[in-house]
Backbone of each chain as ProteinMPNN parsed JSONL, in Angstrom:
{"seq_chain_A": "DAGVIQSPRHEVTEMGQEVTLRCKPISGHNSLFWYRQTMMRGLELLIYFNNNVPIDDSGMPEDRFSAKMPNASFSTLKIQPSEPRDSAVYFCASSLGQPDSPLHFGNGTRLTVT", "coords_chain_A": {"N_chain_A": [[122.325, 121.46, 99.332], [122.993, 119.916, 96.164], [121.034, 119.86, 94.285], [119.007, 118.476, 91.602], [120.841, 116.464, 89.471], [121.792, 116.211, 86.17], [123.16, 114.382, 83.426], [124.535, 113.805, 80.155], [124.859, 117.409, 79.564], [124.502, 118.17, 76.978], [123.89, 116.23, 74.069], [124.847, 114.857, 71.111], [124.067, 112.788, 68.501], [124.101, 110.135, 66.077], [121.467, 108.92, 63.998], [120.076, 105.807, 64.935], [121.934, 105.122, 66.817], [122.636, 104.237, 70.246], [121.45, 105.945, 73.094], [122.083, 107.202, 76.302], [120.761, 108.732, 79.052], [121.357, 110.376, 82.129], [120.554, 110.642, 85.634], [120.678, 112.115, 88.816], [118.865, 112.215, 91.643], [117.6, 114.521, 94.199], [118.839, 113.978, 97.416], [116.961, 111.992, 99.635], [114.553, 112.424, 98.422], [111.762, 110.617, 97.203], [110.439, 110.204, 94.877], [110.719, 110.137, 91.361], [110.911, 111.641, 88.19], [110.72, 111.576, 84.649], [110.742, 113.84, 82.042], [109.956, 115.107, 78.774], [110.68, 117.79, 76.629], [109.49, 119.679, 74.0], [109.083, 122.038, 71.308], [106.797, 121.587, 69.845], [105.166, 119.777, 71.296], [105.289, 120.534, 73.899], [105.691, 120.03, 77.417], [106.119, 116.792, 78.278], [105.216, 114.04, 80.274], [107.142, 111.232, 80.695], [107.769, 108.923, 82.255], [107.365, 107.83, 85.65], [108.809, 107.175, 88.873], [108.322, 105.692, 92.059], [109.796, 105.307, 95.113], [111.83, 103.873, 93.791], [110.454, 102.19, 92.117], [108.858, 101.695, 89.031], [105.955, 103.517, 88.353], [104.147, 104.592, 86.535], [104.35, 104.307, 83.21], [103.139, 105.14, 80.97], [103.547, 107.279, 79.322], [105.816, 106.824, 77.868], [107.073, 106.847, 74.68], [107.486, 104.698, 72.836], [108.703, 101.311, 72.349], [111.388, 101.699, 72.035], [112.277, 103.302, 73.985], [113.46, 103.169, 77.295], [113.554, 103.025, 80.875], [115.311, 103.065, 83.947], [115.703, 102.582, 87.483], [117.925, 101.841, 89.484], [118.687, 102.296, 92.111], [118.114, 104.511, 94.928], [119.462, 106.818, 94.292], [120.001, 107.171, 91.628], [119.151, 107.235, 88.191], [118.379, 106.143, 84.871], [117.65, 106.973, 81.478], [117.068, 105.439, 78.516], [117.522, 105.347, 75.02], [117.079, 103.383, 72.296], [116.977, 102.018, 69.15], [118.098, 105.391, 68.45], [116.22, 108.102, 66.956], [115.736, 110.832, 64.623], [113.4, 112.246, 65.375], [113.391, 112.032, 68.08], [114.801, 114.101, 69.082], [115.094, 116.566, 71.488], [114.642, 118.316, 74.638], [115.427, 116.682, 77.551], [114.196, 116.258, 80.724], [114.877, 115.546, 84.11], [113.252, 115.122, 87.211], [112.732, 115.417, 90.735], [110.93, 114.588, 93.767], [109.283, 114.804, 97.018], [107.182, 113.132, 96.932], [104.507, 113.582, 97.604], [101.175, 114.941, 97.044], [101.237, 117.73, 97.399], [103.866, 118.311, 97.169], [106.402, 120.023, 95.576], [107.983, 119.678, 92.34], [111.446, 119.233, 91.73], [113.588, 120.252, 89.382], [116.213, 119.103, 87.183], [118.759, 120.598, 85.082], [118.436, 119.637, 82.584], [118.93, 117.607, 79.592], [119.991, 118.271, 76.45], [119.139, 116.747, 73.593], [120.232, 115.878, 70.421], [119.524, 114.289, 67.501], [120.891, 113.227, 64.588]], "CA_chain_A": [[122.114, 120.338, 98.406], [123.369, 120.295, 94.811], [119.9, 119.804, 93.394], [118.956, 117.337, 90.691], [121.971, 116.546, 88.547], [121.625, 115.438, 84.937], [124.298, 114.356, 82.504], [125.282, 115.023, 79.864], [124.032, 118.581, 79.276], [124.219, 118.12, 75.541], [124.246, 114.967, 73.425], [124.603, 114.83, 69.673], [124.327, 111.436, 68.054], [123.53, 109.796, 64.768], [120.312, 108.028, 63.984], [120.409, 104.398, 65.101], [122.827, 104.93, 67.963], [122.039, 104.176, 71.581], [121.669, 107.137, 73.915], [121.757, 107.014, 77.715], [120.709, 109.956, 79.844], [121.53, 110.016, 83.535], [119.963, 111.568, 86.593], [120.849, 111.898, 90.257], [117.853, 113.038, 92.317], [117.945, 115.098, 95.487], [118.857, 112.984, 98.481], [115.77, 112.005, 100.471], [113.35, 112.422, 97.587], [111.441, 109.234, 96.874], [109.781, 110.135, 93.571], [111.554, 110.633, 90.27], [110.122, 111.822, 86.972], [111.385, 111.932, 83.399], [109.918, 114.622, 81.122], [110.536, 115.517, 77.501], [110.148, 119.09, 76.236], [109.685, 120.116, 72.612], [108.244, 123.183, 70.95], [105.505, 121.133, 69.31], [104.317, 119.045, 72.239], [105.433, 121.061, 75.25], [106.325, 119.193, 78.439], [105.436, 115.503, 78.352], [105.699, 113.088, 81.27], [107.463, 109.941, 80.076], [107.672, 107.855, 83.242], [107.808, 108.223, 86.976], [109.128, 106.148, 89.84], [108.139, 105.962, 93.472], [110.645, 104.347, 95.84], [112.616, 103.129, 92.798], [109.583, 101.31, 91.351], [108.113, 102.442, 88.007], [104.534, 103.564, 88.679], [103.364, 104.901, 85.339], [105.208, 104.51, 82.038], [102.235, 105.293, 79.831], [104.039, 108.345, 78.463], [106.962, 106.386, 77.072], [106.514, 106.868, 73.322], [107.519, 103.389, 72.19], [109.616, 100.353, 72.973], [112.788, 102.137, 71.916], [112.588, 104.032, 75.211], [113.391, 102.408, 78.541], [114.085, 103.755, 82.027], [115.593, 102.245, 85.123], [116.12, 103.268, 88.702], [118.488, 100.728, 90.263], [118.743, 102.662, 93.533], [117.447, 105.787, 95.221], [120.269, 107.971, 93.926], [120.416, 107.132, 90.229], [118.199, 106.749, 87.2], [118.776, 106.318, 83.472], [116.671, 106.9, 80.394], [117.82, 104.945, 77.366], [116.828, 105.304, 73.734], [117.821, 102.469, 71.424], [117.867, 102.984, 68.5], [117.593, 106.759, 68.437], [115.709, 108.625, 65.689], [115.732, 112.303, 64.644], [112.227, 112.785, 66.077], [113.647, 111.996, 69.523], [115.506, 115.327, 69.452], [114.298, 117.293, 72.479], [115.309, 118.457, 75.934], [114.915, 115.695, 78.494], [114.362, 116.707, 82.109], [114.625, 114.694, 85.251], [112.796, 115.884, 88.369], [112.452, 114.579, 91.902], [110.076, 115.214, 94.78], [109.046, 114.018, 98.227], [106.173, 112.127, 96.626], [103.178, 113.937, 98.091], [100.528, 115.81, 96.046], [101.604, 119.138, 97.539], [105.318, 118.452, 97.066], [106.81, 120.503, 94.254], [109.054, 118.997, 91.627], [112.733, 119.901, 91.603], [114.089, 119.851, 88.08], [117.568, 119.314, 86.73], [118.887, 121.564, 83.986], [118.064, 119.005, 81.331], [119.87, 117.15, 78.569], [119.522, 118.591, 75.093], [119.508, 115.648, 72.694], [120.081, 116.097, 68.984], [119.769, 113.071, 66.724], [121.023, 113.63, 63.175]], "C_chain_A": [[122.395, 120.805, 96.984], [122.182, 120.324, 93.871], [119.931, 118.555, 92.546], [120.052, 117.505, 89.645], [121.727, 115.63, 87.358], [122.914, 115.475, 84.125], [123.976, 113.478, 81.31], [124.347, 116.216, 79.683], [123.607, 118.615, 77.815], [124.674, 116.781, 74.996], [123.874, 115.075, 71.958], [124.985, 113.449, 69.184], [123.694, 111.204, 66.691], [122.373, 108.828, 64.92], [120.771, 106.568, 64.087], [121.305, 104.109, 66.29], [122.028, 104.853, 69.26], [122.418, 105.423, 72.361], [121.256, 106.819, 75.346], [121.865, 108.341, 78.439], [120.689, 109.565, 81.312], [120.975, 111.089, 84.455], [120.286, 111.138, 88.021], [119.849, 112.796, 90.97], [118.387, 113.643, 93.607], [117.853, 114.018, 96.567], [117.626, 113.13, 99.367], [114.469, 112.076, 99.691], [113.044, 111.0, 97.147], [110.672, 109.096, 95.559], [110.676, 110.773, 92.52], [110.763, 110.59, 88.971], [111.054, 112.109, 85.797], [110.364, 112.636, 82.497], [110.698, 114.88, 79.838], [109.877, 116.827, 77.091], [110.512, 119.386, 74.785], [108.772, 121.308, 72.345], [106.848, 122.708, 70.551], [104.594, 120.559, 70.385], [104.448, 119.531, 73.674], [106.131, 120.068, 76.16], [105.503, 117.909, 78.596], [106.055, 114.632, 79.438], [105.927, 111.74, 80.598], [107.218, 108.797, 81.053], [107.955, 108.438, 84.607], [107.907, 107.026, 87.903], [108.751, 106.636, 91.24], [108.893, 104.883, 94.239], [111.311, 103.356, 94.888], [111.763, 102.211, 91.917], [108.856, 102.126, 90.292], [106.611, 102.358, 88.274], [103.688, 103.753, 87.416], [104.33, 105.181, 84.193], [104.366, 104.738, 80.786], [102.687, 106.395, 78.868], [105.247, 107.974, 77.628], [106.482, 106.163, 75.641], [106.505, 105.512, 72.635], [108.607, 102.542, 72.836], [111.08, 100.75, 72.863], [113.245, 102.857, 73.187], [112.486, 103.079, 76.409], [114.022, 103.238, 79.65], [114.271, 102.795, 83.182], [115.933, 103.139, 86.298], [116.668, 102.195, 89.641], [118.618, 101.015, 91.748], [118.201, 104.07, 93.698], [118.218, 106.998, 94.725], [120.65, 108.006, 92.454], [119.308, 106.59, 89.345], [118.77, 106.992, 85.808], [117.558, 106.247, 82.57], [117.454, 106.546, 79.132], [116.933, 104.958, 76.128], [117.68, 104.449, 72.797], [116.861, 101.786, 70.457], [117.258, 104.374, 68.486], [117.156, 107.163, 67.026], [115.692, 110.158, 65.773], [114.552, 112.896, 65.403], [112.353, 112.696, 67.593], [114.367, 113.255, 70.002], [114.603, 116.192, 70.325], [115.205, 117.608, 73.662], [114.633, 117.502, 76.906], [115.236, 116.162, 79.909], [114.088, 115.562, 83.075], [114.196, 115.598, 86.404], [112.577, 114.92, 89.524], [111.583, 115.341, 92.885], [109.947, 114.286, 95.977], [107.862, 113.076, 98.073], [104.807, 112.366, 97.222], [102.531, 114.896, 97.096], [100.929, 117.271, 96.177], [103.113, 119.36, 97.504], [105.691, 118.932, 95.683], [107.883, 119.613, 93.644], [110.3, 119.88, 91.609], [113.378, 119.368, 90.325], [115.595, 120.002, 87.976], [117.581, 120.309, 85.581], [118.687, 120.945, 82.609], [119.232, 118.523, 80.497], [119.264, 117.486, 77.22], [120.051, 117.531, 74.139], [119.229, 116.047, 71.258], [120.466, 114.822, 68.265], [119.767, 113.451, 65.249], [120.85, 112.455, 62.225]], "O_chain_A": [[122.083, 121.941, 96.625], [122.323, 120.784, 92.738], [120.773, 117.678, 92.741], [120.171, 118.557, 89.016], [121.488, 114.433, 87.516], [123.652, 116.46, 84.136], [123.225, 112.51, 81.435], [123.13, 116.029, 79.652], [122.501, 119.035, 77.476], [125.709, 116.253, 75.402], [122.725, 115.352, 71.612], [126.1, 112.987, 69.423], [122.861, 111.984, 66.228], [122.32, 108.028, 65.855], [121.72, 106.151, 63.422], [121.416, 102.96, 66.72], [120.9, 105.339, 69.35], [123.553, 105.894, 72.299], [120.198, 106.233, 75.574], [122.912, 108.987, 78.441], [120.089, 108.561, 81.695], [120.928, 112.27, 84.114], [120.182, 109.965, 88.378], [119.972, 114.019, 90.909], [119.487, 113.316, 94.051], [116.895, 113.247, 96.61], [117.282, 114.231, 99.798], [113.399, 111.815, 100.24], [113.947, 110.257, 96.762], [110.296, 107.989, 95.174], [111.303, 111.806, 92.754], [110.043, 109.631, 88.692], [112.057, 112.807, 85.946], [109.283, 112.114, 82.226], [111.929, 114.872, 79.822], [108.659, 116.968, 77.191], [111.68, 119.349, 74.397], [107.809, 121.546, 73.075], [105.847, 123.345, 70.877], [103.391, 120.82, 70.389], [103.793, 119.0, 74.571], [107.042, 119.354, 75.74], [104.34, 117.948, 78.997], [107.277, 114.501, 79.513], [105.01, 111.174, 80.002], [106.545, 107.821, 80.722], [108.691, 109.417, 84.731], [107.209, 106.024, 87.753], [108.848, 107.822, 91.555], [108.658, 103.691, 94.041], [111.348, 102.154, 95.151], [112.304, 101.521, 91.053], [108.282, 103.164, 90.62], [106.059, 101.266, 88.407], [102.635, 103.132, 87.267], [105.045, 106.183, 84.21], [104.844, 104.545, 79.668], [102.247, 106.43, 77.719], [105.658, 108.746, 76.761], [105.571, 105.365, 75.417], [105.562, 105.218, 71.901], [109.325, 102.985, 73.733], [111.926, 100.174, 73.548], [114.442, 103.004, 73.433], [111.545, 102.292, 76.514], [114.912, 104.052, 79.401], [113.504, 101.851, 83.37], [116.379, 104.276, 86.144], [115.942, 101.697, 90.502], [118.656, 100.091, 92.56], [117.871, 104.738, 92.719], [117.682, 108.106, 94.734], [121.524, 108.778, 92.061], [118.621, 105.629, 89.69], [119.543, 107.925, 85.594], [116.579, 105.56, 82.859], [118.376, 107.258, 78.733], [115.75, 104.623, 76.187], [118.845, 104.754, 72.54], [115.996, 101.032, 70.903], [116.035, 104.52, 68.509], [117.657, 106.635, 66.034], [115.639, 110.718, 66.867], [114.692, 113.953, 66.018], [111.51, 113.228, 68.316], [114.526, 113.452, 71.207], [113.478, 116.511, 69.94], [116.373, 117.223, 73.689], [113.411, 117.517, 77.061], [116.39, 116.425, 80.247], [113.196, 114.738, 82.872], [114.713, 116.705, 86.558], [112.273, 113.746, 89.314], [111.505, 116.569, 92.849], [110.423, 113.152, 95.965], [107.566, 112.302, 98.983], [104.016, 111.43, 97.334], [103.239, 115.596, 96.372], [100.963, 117.989, 95.178], [103.589, 120.463, 97.775], [105.322, 118.293, 94.697], [108.594, 118.894, 94.347], [110.216, 121.102, 91.491], [113.674, 118.178, 90.212], [116.19, 120.892, 88.584], [116.533, 120.8, 85.161], [118.758, 121.636, 81.593], [120.368, 118.966, 80.668], [118.165, 117.043, 76.889], [121.255, 117.43, 73.906], [118.133, 116.494, 70.923], [121.587, 114.332, 68.398], [118.765, 113.936, 64.725], [120.932, 112.627, 61.009]]}, "seq_chain_B": "GDSVTQMEGPVTLSEEAFLTINCTYTATGYPSLFWYVQYPGEGLQLLLKATKADDKGSNKGFEATYRKETTSFHLEKGSVQVSDSAVYFCALSDRVGGFKTIFGAGTRLFVKA", "coords_chain_B": {"N_chain_B": [[90.738, 112.474, 81.9], [93.012, 114.242, 84.119], [93.754, 117.71, 83.443], [95.378, 120.749, 82.315], [94.864, 124.052, 81.336], [96.214, 126.877, 79.885], [96.637, 130.356, 79.104], [97.561, 131.252, 75.79], [100.751, 132.25, 74.627], [103.046, 134.449, 72.879], [103.221, 136.729, 75.679], [103.597, 140.129, 75.764], [104.865, 142.789, 77.546], [105.324, 146.075, 78.881], [107.841, 147.306, 81.105], [106.901, 147.5, 84.541], [104.233, 147.149, 84.071], [100.974, 145.595, 84.629], [100.524, 142.136, 85.213], [98.696, 139.352, 84.088], [98.233, 135.922, 83.857], [96.23, 133.524, 82.643], [94.846, 130.498, 83.984], [93.238, 127.43, 83.916], [91.772, 124.388, 85.173], [91.095, 120.838, 85.023], [90.176, 118.19, 87.093], [90.13, 114.976, 88.622], [90.151, 114.467, 91.346], [90.964, 116.303, 94.292], [93.056, 118.602, 93.65], [96.48, 119.75, 94.231], [97.825, 122.908, 93.352], [100.09, 124.611, 91.171], [102.494, 127.083, 90.151], [105.135, 127.229, 87.914], [108.339, 128.454, 86.829], [110.394, 128.96, 83.995], [113.585, 129.704, 83.014], [115.772, 130.645, 80.292], [117.615, 127.889, 79.087], [117.489, 126.461, 81.413], [116.062, 124.215, 83.9], [112.614, 123.798, 84.999], [111.413, 125.746, 87.736], [109.939, 125.968, 90.957], [107.522, 128.459, 91.46], [105.268, 129.316, 92.957], [102.702, 127.899, 95.12], [99.486, 126.361, 95.883], [97.32, 124.627, 98.044], [94.699, 124.147, 98.785], [91.238, 125.136, 98.463], [90.692, 128.626, 98.048], [93.144, 129.286, 99.082], [96.009, 131.379, 98.857], [98.824, 131.528, 96.956], [102.102, 132.93, 97.012], [105.0, 134.71, 95.872], [107.968, 136.451, 95.294], [106.579, 138.738, 94.467], [104.663, 137.745, 92.789], [101.378, 136.349, 92.6], [98.765, 133.936, 93.18], [95.487, 132.65, 93.355], [93.691, 129.922, 94.593], [90.894, 128.888, 93.097], [88.213, 127.112, 93.53], [85.576, 127.027, 92.713], [85.551, 128.087, 90.171], [87.43, 126.574, 89.0], [90.107, 127.577, 88.672], [93.357, 129.178, 88.545], [94.821, 131.707, 88.403], [97.688, 133.583, 87.486], [99.225, 136.473, 88.813], [100.877, 139.658, 88.757], [101.758, 142.744, 90.069], [103.565, 144.645, 89.047], [105.671, 144.25, 86.581], [109.058, 143.234, 85.846], [111.992, 143.507, 83.744], [113.551, 141.297, 84.246], [111.698, 139.347, 84.778], [111.055, 138.103, 82.479], [110.4, 135.13, 80.93], [109.334, 131.656, 80.728], [106.204, 130.589, 81.822], [104.591, 128.108, 83.678], [101.598, 126.539, 84.466], [100.408, 124.1, 86.766], [99.19, 120.935, 88.03], [98.815, 118.611, 90.736], [97.606, 115.546, 91.685], [96.238, 113.38, 94.014], [94.528, 111.331, 93.266], [95.291, 111.029, 90.671], [97.588, 109.658, 90.957], [99.754, 111.047, 91.987], [101.244, 112.193, 89.976], [102.481, 115.028, 88.227], [100.771, 117.299, 86.246], [101.253, 119.423, 83.518], [100.499, 122.646, 82.122], [100.643, 124.153, 78.801], [102.47, 126.179, 78.884], [103.375, 129.645, 79.052], [104.899, 132.172, 77.371], [106.584, 135.014, 78.486], [107.484, 138.254, 77.669], [109.21, 141.043, 78.766], [109.57, 144.404, 78.21], [112.007, 146.977, 78.451]], "CA_chain_B": [[91.851, 112.601, 82.818], [93.352, 115.597, 84.565], [94.365, 118.568, 82.426], [95.603, 122.162, 82.642], [94.803, 124.923, 80.17], [96.644, 128.225, 80.196], [96.545, 131.247, 77.959], [98.662, 131.145, 74.851], [101.612, 133.418, 74.526], [103.73, 135.162, 73.953], [102.682, 137.943, 76.266], [104.618, 141.172, 75.758], [104.482, 143.902, 78.411], [106.342, 147.049, 79.255], [108.225, 147.254, 82.52], [105.973, 148.065, 85.523], [102.847, 146.838, 83.719], [100.315, 144.54, 85.403], [100.531, 140.854, 84.517], [97.792, 138.244, 84.4], [98.276, 134.739, 82.99], [95.088, 132.699, 83.041], [95.032, 129.046, 84.068], [92.111, 126.65, 84.405], [92.152, 122.98, 85.273], [90.107, 119.795, 85.301], [90.807, 117.163, 87.922], [89.223, 113.981, 89.178], [90.122, 114.63, 92.788], [91.165, 117.646, 94.852], [94.497, 118.717, 93.374], [97.324, 120.877, 94.583], [98.087, 123.708, 92.153], [101.433, 125.178, 91.162], [103.086, 127.812, 89.037], [106.572, 127.074, 87.751], [108.94, 129.382, 85.884], [111.567, 128.407, 83.31], [114.477, 130.657, 82.366], [116.476, 129.999, 79.171], [118.695, 126.95, 79.369], [117.355, 125.876, 82.743], [114.856, 123.462, 84.18], [111.549, 124.544, 85.658], [111.556, 125.901, 89.181], [108.691, 126.348, 91.589], [107.312, 129.871, 91.746], [104.358, 129.344, 94.096], [101.751, 126.798, 95.126], [98.336, 126.422, 96.781], [96.91, 123.238, 98.222], [93.265, 123.994, 99.01], [90.408, 126.226, 97.963], [90.857, 129.975, 98.58], [94.548, 129.537, 99.425], [96.749, 132.254, 97.954], [100.267, 131.341, 96.924], [102.779, 134.163, 96.629], [106.453, 134.651, 95.874], [108.633, 137.427, 94.428], [105.603, 139.672, 93.939], [103.642, 136.998, 92.056], [100.318, 135.763, 93.42], [97.707, 133.177, 92.509], [94.515, 132.163, 94.333], [93.023, 128.654, 94.238], [89.446, 129.102, 92.991], [87.624, 125.806, 93.231], [84.289, 127.188, 92.036], [85.794, 128.361, 88.75], [88.581, 125.705, 88.653], [91.113, 128.455, 88.093], [94.529, 129.512, 89.359], [95.427, 132.725, 87.552], [98.908, 134.192, 88.007], [99.213, 137.929, 88.703], [101.937, 140.464, 89.363], [101.357, 144.141, 89.934], [104.528, 145.482, 88.338], [106.676, 143.303, 86.093], [110.402, 143.716, 85.551], [112.626, 142.827, 82.611], [114.056, 140.012, 84.736], [110.597, 138.385, 84.842], [110.919, 137.472, 81.166], [110.593, 133.682, 81.118], [108.139, 130.874, 80.39], [105.474, 130.266, 83.041], [103.79, 126.895, 83.546], [100.632, 126.167, 85.478], [100.467, 122.646, 86.917], [98.448, 120.354, 89.136], [99.189, 117.284, 91.206], [96.372, 114.999, 92.224], [96.427, 112.057, 94.612], [93.776, 110.374, 92.448], [96.089, 110.818, 89.467], [98.815, 108.943, 91.261], [100.795, 111.999, 92.372], [102.021, 112.763, 88.885], [102.203, 116.437, 87.98], [100.351, 117.615, 84.884], [101.6, 120.802, 83.198], [99.955, 123.348, 80.972], [101.549, 124.287, 77.649], [103.442, 127.24, 79.134], [103.133, 130.971, 78.481], [106.143, 132.936, 77.332], [106.438, 136.427, 78.838], [108.563, 139.18, 77.343], [109.042, 142.351, 79.385], [110.437, 145.397, 77.556], [112.443, 148.098, 79.308]], "C_chain_B": [[92.079, 114.04, 83.203], [93.995, 116.402, 83.44], [94.478, 119.998, 82.933], [95.607, 122.956, 81.349], [95.232, 126.321, 80.581], [96.678, 129.049, 78.924], [97.788, 131.12, 77.092], [99.494, 132.407, 74.889], [102.037, 133.63, 73.092], [102.946, 136.369, 74.445], [103.82, 138.953, 76.325], [104.106, 142.376, 76.547], [105.647, 144.868, 78.559], [106.644, 146.925, 80.741], [107.219, 148.03, 83.368], [104.506, 147.844, 85.152], [102.318, 145.728, 84.619], [100.246, 143.271, 84.557], [99.413, 139.954, 85.017], [98.024, 137.146, 83.383], [97.189, 133.794, 83.499], [95.42, 131.216, 83.014], [93.743, 128.436, 84.598], [92.482, 125.181, 84.372], [90.915, 122.094, 85.34], [90.831, 118.699, 86.06], [89.753, 116.231, 88.489], [89.055, 114.186, 90.67], [90.24, 116.08, 93.19], [92.655, 117.95, 94.732], [95.174, 119.834, 94.149], [97.695, 121.586, 93.284], [99.412, 124.452, 92.288], [101.606, 126.117, 89.973], [104.598, 127.59, 89.097], [107.05, 128.108, 86.738], [110.187, 128.724, 85.29], [112.321, 129.529, 82.62], [115.273, 129.931, 81.286], [117.605, 129.09, 79.633], [118.61, 126.275, 80.722], [116.118, 125.001, 82.832], [113.813, 124.341, 84.84], [111.861, 124.651, 87.145], [110.245, 126.416, 89.747], [108.647, 127.843, 91.834], [106.392, 130.022, 92.968], [103.405, 128.162, 94.003], [100.584, 127.101, 96.053], [97.74, 125.023, 96.855], [95.431, 123.055, 98.507], [92.546, 125.264, 98.581], [90.613, 127.501, 98.765], [92.254, 130.248, 99.119], [95.151, 130.484, 98.394], [98.225, 131.901, 98.075], [100.918, 132.634, 96.473], [104.285, 133.988, 96.743], [106.981, 135.694, 94.897], [107.659, 138.398, 93.78], [104.522, 139.025, 93.096], [102.631, 136.414, 93.041], [99.386, 134.935, 92.551], [96.799, 132.611, 93.591], [93.789, 130.945, 93.785], [91.516, 128.889, 94.269], [88.782, 127.799, 92.569], [86.337, 125.967, 92.414], [84.449, 127.462, 90.543], [86.933, 127.494, 88.202], [89.678, 126.517, 87.979], [92.221, 128.748, 89.092], [95.343, 130.527, 88.568], [96.632, 133.368, 88.241], [98.863, 135.699, 87.777], [100.466, 138.521, 89.328], [101.631, 141.917, 89.067], [102.286, 144.981, 89.079], [105.675, 144.586, 87.869], [107.997, 144.009, 85.808], [110.962, 142.942, 84.357], [113.087, 141.425, 83.021], [112.956, 138.959, 84.893], [110.367, 137.689, 83.503], [111.326, 136.006, 81.275], [109.362, 132.976, 80.571], [107.499, 130.409, 81.698], [104.537, 129.091, 82.779], [102.864, 126.753, 84.74], [100.599, 124.641, 85.567], [99.581, 122.197, 88.067], [99.011, 118.985, 89.48], [98.024, 116.747, 92.008], [96.635, 113.611, 92.782], [95.712, 110.989, 93.783], [94.552, 110.044, 91.18], [97.413, 110.136, 89.731], [99.996, 109.844, 91.527], [101.565, 112.568, 91.197], [101.56, 114.186, 88.625], [101.901, 116.647, 86.507], [100.602, 119.1, 84.642], [100.743, 121.345, 82.071], [101.024, 123.529, 79.916], [102.619, 125.348, 77.869], [103.058, 128.53, 78.421], [104.429, 131.764, 78.547], [105.839, 134.403, 77.585], [107.693, 137.184, 78.428], [108.249, 140.51, 78.027], [110.067, 143.303, 78.776], [110.77, 146.523, 78.538], [111.855, 149.422, 78.83]], "O_chain_B": [[91.427, 114.948, 82.687], [94.693, 115.849, 82.59], [93.77, 120.406, 83.855], [96.27, 122.581, 80.382], [94.679, 126.89, 81.522], [96.739, 128.515, 77.816], [98.899, 130.912, 77.58], [98.987, 133.497, 75.154], [101.45, 133.05, 72.179], [102.128, 136.943, 73.728], [104.884, 138.664, 76.873], [103.041, 142.916, 76.248], [106.808, 144.5, 78.379], [105.801, 146.494, 81.528], [106.742, 149.089, 82.961], [103.621, 148.317, 85.866], [103.079, 145.02, 85.279], [99.954, 143.314, 83.362], [99.209, 139.813, 86.223], [98.014, 137.401, 82.179], [97.232, 133.33, 84.638], [96.162, 130.739, 82.156], [93.216, 128.881, 85.618], [93.385, 124.771, 83.643], [89.824, 122.555, 85.674], [91.952, 118.324, 85.717], [88.634, 116.642, 88.796], [87.946, 114.09, 91.198], [89.7, 116.972, 92.537], [93.432, 117.593, 95.618], [94.519, 120.745, 94.656], [97.86, 120.947, 92.244], [99.8, 124.867, 93.38], [100.958, 125.968, 88.938], [105.241, 127.733, 90.138], [106.281, 128.58, 85.9], [110.932, 128.028, 85.981], [111.779, 130.22, 81.757], [115.432, 128.713, 81.361], [118.436, 129.471, 80.457], [119.546, 125.593, 81.139], [115.245, 125.035, 81.964], [114.087, 125.486, 85.199], [112.488, 123.768, 87.732], [109.535, 127.192, 89.109], [109.6, 128.429, 92.347], [106.704, 130.767, 93.897], [103.302, 127.506, 92.966], [100.671, 127.986, 96.904], [97.664, 124.318, 95.849], [94.94, 121.927, 98.478], [93.156, 126.312, 98.367], [90.698, 127.473, 99.993], [92.518, 131.359, 99.577], [94.841, 130.401, 97.205], [98.804, 131.966, 99.159], [100.36, 133.359, 95.649], [104.784, 133.236, 97.579], [106.478, 135.8, 93.778], [107.888, 138.838, 92.654], [103.556, 139.69, 92.722], [102.978, 136.037, 94.16], [99.232, 135.189, 91.356], [97.276, 132.144, 94.625], [93.328, 130.947, 92.644], [90.932, 129.068, 95.337], [88.791, 127.435, 91.393], [86.042, 125.154, 91.538], [83.58, 127.108, 89.746], [87.349, 127.67, 87.057], [90.121, 126.201, 86.875], [92.058, 128.593, 90.302], [96.444, 130.219, 88.113], [96.59, 133.66, 89.436], [98.509, 136.156, 86.69], [101.034, 137.981, 90.277], [101.285, 142.272, 87.94], [101.841, 145.939, 88.446], [106.542, 144.21, 88.658], [108.04, 145.215, 85.562], [110.472, 141.868, 84.008], [113.016, 140.485, 82.229], [113.261, 137.788, 85.12], [109.552, 136.77, 83.421], [112.45, 135.686, 81.662], [108.461, 133.61, 80.022], [108.188, 129.894, 82.579], [103.792, 129.075, 81.799], [103.298, 126.838, 85.889], [100.745, 123.961, 84.551], [99.262, 122.978, 88.964], [99.598, 118.298, 88.643], [97.515, 117.417, 92.906], [97.196, 112.759, 92.093], [96.221, 109.881, 93.615], [94.483, 108.924, 90.673], [98.262, 110.042, 88.845], [101.138, 109.44, 91.31], [102.476, 113.369, 91.408], [100.382, 114.506, 88.786], [102.663, 116.233, 85.634], [100.214, 119.94, 85.454], [100.317, 120.607, 81.182], [102.17, 123.117, 80.1], [103.585, 125.408, 77.109], [102.49, 128.508, 77.329], [104.983, 131.999, 79.621], [104.938, 134.971, 76.967], [108.81, 136.811, 78.785], [107.147, 141.041, 77.883], [111.271, 143.048, 78.817], [109.935, 146.953, 79.334], [112.115, 150.466, 79.43]]}, "name": "protein", "num_of_chains": 2, "seq": "DAGVIQSPRHEVTEMGQEVTLRCKPISGHNSLFWYRQTMMRGLELLIYFNNNVPIDDSGMPEDRFSAKMPNASFSTLKIQPSEPRDSAVYFCASSLGQPDSPLHFGNGTRLTVTGDSVTQMEGPVTLSEEAFLTINCTYTATGYPSLFWYVQYPGEGLQLLLKATKADDKGSNKGFEATYRKETTSFHLEKGSVQVSDSAVYFCALSDRVGGFKTIFGAGTRLFVKA"}
């Protein structure tokens, strides 16, 4: 299996622009998670899906952030409009959806908003 | 709510030294516990896990024992190598918490040759 695939690896954009991050989970995994990692706040859970349905989006910082999972093999995280404080590494992870199931992470998207 | 607290880093050790990274947790239910490792430029990857009290998870010479009475899951390795230099995250997943995984702040380890 290729693992969790994220794209792009790096994104540099100007403040106010729309940014879309993409994720392909491991086939057969039914839970998908979006995390954000910064030096100041560490690893933050933004939202997670179970069977393509958003279960908890309480970590989404504000209405500028939205996430979708139209099918079991694809998810997007969109920021519109982007701001410099959104600069971070965004990780997608998937799992089998049980408490003892580990998360499998992608290599992340490093977002820089200037 | 659920939370994980781990020792602050960075931790700097010489090669072949003994490693301990402390981790304690609070949880509403009966969580599964994990250690993940992150190498530069990569996502986190599972290092080991334990799912019930007194279970010992182990992998690549690392060990951690699920201590319910002290709500702890300390990571240990008897002899570290330069290649162990990375950031280590303690985490829990709790059915009561809706299966979401909560991470500690991470502990950066530097191993000198």
